[in-house]
N, C-alpha and C positions, 0 to 999 in steps of 0.2 A: 390813404393810398399809396399803394408799391408802386413806385419807377422802376420802369426797366434801364439797364446800364447805360444805355443808348442815351437814355434820358436822361440820366445823370450826368454824363458828359457832356452834353449839350449845355446843360444850364451852365456847370462848372465855366466851361469855357466863355457862355456868353455874359456868366459874372462879371468872369474875369478881366475880358475886354471893355465892358462897361465901366470898372473903377478905372482901369485903365488910364480911358481917354478923360472917365472924368477929372482924375488927377490932374492929367498932363494939359486938359484945357483951363483948368483952376488955375496952374501954375503959368499961363501964359505960355507954353511951349509951344514950338512950330513943328512940323509933321506929327501929329498925335497919333497917325495911321502908323509908323514904325512901331510904337509900343503895341498897336493891337496883331501888327504880321507876326512881332516876338510873340504873344500869346497862341495866337493860331498856328504858329510852328513847334511851338514845345508841347502843346495839349496833347497826349498820348495817352492810350488805357490804362498805364501804371504811373505812381508815382514814382519810382524808379527810374520807368525806361523817360517821363518828361524831366526829372532833374539830372541824368543823365544827358540829354539834349541840351536841355536847359544853359547848363555848363560848359559845352562845347559851343551854344551858341556864343554865349559870353565872350569865354577867353579868343575863340574865333575874332568877335568883334573888338576888342582889343588889338589884338595882334593886326589885322586889317588898319586899324587907326593909327598904328605906329607908323605901319611900311609906308602910307597912303604920306603922311605929314613926314615922314623922311625924303619920300619922292619928291613933293613939291617944295621941299627946302631946296634939296641939291640941285633939280633941276626943273626949276620954275621959269628958266629963261632960256630953257634947250628944248622945246618942244619934242625932237626926234629921240634923244636921248631919252625925254621924260618917258612917252608913248611907247618907247623899248623896252625900258626898264620893267614899265608898268606890263607889258603882253609878257614878257619873261616872270617875271612873279607870280602872273595868272597861269602859265603854264605849267609852273613848279607845282601850283598849289595841283592842278588839274592832277598832274603826274602822281602827287602828293595820295591823292584820293584815291588812285586805282590799287586795290587790295586792303587798304587801312581800314582796319577798326573806328579810326575817327576820321572818316571818309568827310563825316559830315562839319568839325573842326575848320578842315581844308575848303570847303565850299563856301562856308561862312565868310572865311577871312579874305578868298580873294573877292565876292561878290561887293563886300563892303570896301574894301580898300579902293575898287572900279567905281564904286558911287561918291566916295569924298572926292578922288582925283576927278571925276567929272562934275560935279555939282561944286568943287573949291575951284576949281581952275586953277589961273597964275597967283591968285590974289589969296596968299598964306593967312591972312587973319580969317578972309570969309570959310578957307578950308580949315581952319583952326573949330571953329564955331558950328561948322557941318559935322566934324568930327566928334566933337564932344556932345552935340544933341542925339546924334546916333547911337553913341554909348548912354548917354542917359535914358534915352528913350526904349532900348532893347534892356537895360537892366529894369526900368520900370517895369513893362510887361512881364519880364522874369518872375522880378521880385514878387508882383500880383499873381500871377496863375499859379505861382510857387504854394503862396500861402492859402488861396483856394483848395487845392490840389490838396495840402496837408489836412485844412481841418474839414475840407465840407468833401463826405464820401470817399476816403480813402482808399485805394486798391492797391495793395502790395504785389511785386512782382512774382513771389515765390511759387505760388499754383501754376501760372503760367509757366516758369522757370521748370521747375519739377517734369511738367508735360513735354518742354522740349528737350529737358536733356535725356528722358525716357525714348523718345519718338527718335532722337541721331541715335542712340546706340541700336535701338531695333533695324533702323535704315543699315548703317554700317553691318550689324549682323548678316540681314538679306544679303547685302550687296558681297558682304565674303562668301557666303554661300554660294552667289550668284555665278561668282569668280570662279570657285573651286568647280563647281558643275562646267562651265568653260574650258575649263583647261581638262575636267575628263570629257572633252569634247561630247557633254548630254545638256548646255545650255546655249540660249539665241544669243545675239549681242544686244538685241534692242531691251532686252530684260538687263542687262548693265548697263545701258546706258539712261536708261527709265532713273535707275536705283542712283546712278552716281548725280545727275543732276538734281533729283531729291536729296542727297546727301548735301550736296553743297549749299542749296537752299536751307534747310535744318542747319546747317553748323551757322551760317549768317545768323540765322535768328538764335543760338543758343549765343553766339558770341554776345548779341547786341541785349537779351534778359541777362546772361551773368552782371554784364555790367550794370541793370537797373536792378537787380536781386541783392548788389551787395550794397546799396544805397537803402533800400528799404526793408532788407528783412535781415534782421539778426541770424537768423539761421546761415544765412549763407555766407555774411560778413564776419561770422566767428570762424568758418574753415575756407577764407578768403584764400592762403596759399595754397590748401589742395585744390581748392576747386580749380585755381589757376594753373595748375599742376596737369589734371585731367583735361583741360586746355588745351594745352600745347600736345599732350598725347595723343587728343582724338584727333588734333591738325597732323600730327606724324600719321597716324595708320591711315587718315584720308588719302594723305603725300604717295604714300607706301602703296595702296590699295590700285590709287590711278596711275603709278608707275606700272602695278602687277596688269593691269586691263591693259597699259599701250606694248606689254611683250610678247601678247596673244598671237599676233600673227607671226611671231620670230618663232614660236614653241609649235605652231599647229602642225604639223608636218611632223612630229615627234612623237615616239610612244612613253608616253610621259612616268606609264605602271612600269615598263621594261627599266628603264633609266632609274626611277625611284619607286621600287617598290612598297616602303611604306609609305608613299605620299597618303593614300588613305586613312592609317591613324595618325598622321600627323594633322592632316586636313579635322578631322574625327575631334584631335584634342585642343586645338584651336577652338574650333567651332564649342567646345563646352566650354572654353575660358569664355569667351566673348558671348556666349548664351548665360553663365554664370554674373558676368558685368551686368547685364541688360537687368536681370531681375533683381539685382541689388540695387539699381537705378531706381527699380519699380517699386521697390519697399518689401519685396517678397523674400521671404527668408531664406538664407543658404543654406541646403545642406552639408555637412561635411563630409567628404569621400563620395559627392556623388557624380 
């Protein structure tokens, strides 16, 4: 019987959660639900995505544990200083989440720190036990799901990464063309705004899948330096296009063709080069002299 992708993912997650709960209960550990939560939150569509999120969850848990135990050790007798420093750290993590590709790491670090501090209270021994238990259960859930994901119907991120790369390149090409038409007073603002929003979403997906594909795809891992360089260039192009869009109001009253007689030739050349990049990423043959 052929199973759908959704059925396979459901079976993998359910199996990993059952095993994690079973091991936790057999070991006599408290709060086995933490292991189940770890399985549920790192369960993603591909092995690379799951491993990347699992790594951020584990490292974030370790950092949150260290910060929480440090706060309890230093300020257990001063509740106002304790809650003030905890609030500052939580605010810092929230700030670091904004615009960071490691947002989930900071998210986990913040809430794990709060959980340990609130459950442990001023009792250092109790806080240490909770911190160790949280780390054990999280590590157990991550380990169990990782093994299940690797050995049972593993799915690579490579195909999804290729699709995301091609879609982003096409969107940036369309965005550039829309901006060029706007400069020539032949296009509307609504099209540009729609393409700008789509570009931001696709760039976030591209970043996520690149990190995943570097883990589970040798073809991407082998050229990791080149892909990271391309990622920076895509970000620079996106920022440049956004700056260009924001300047439209300032040049709307100017006759751009009179001020820049070769504007059309320049635009056509950039269009040709960006189209070649999109074709290359799509796997199409590049004809020299095109």
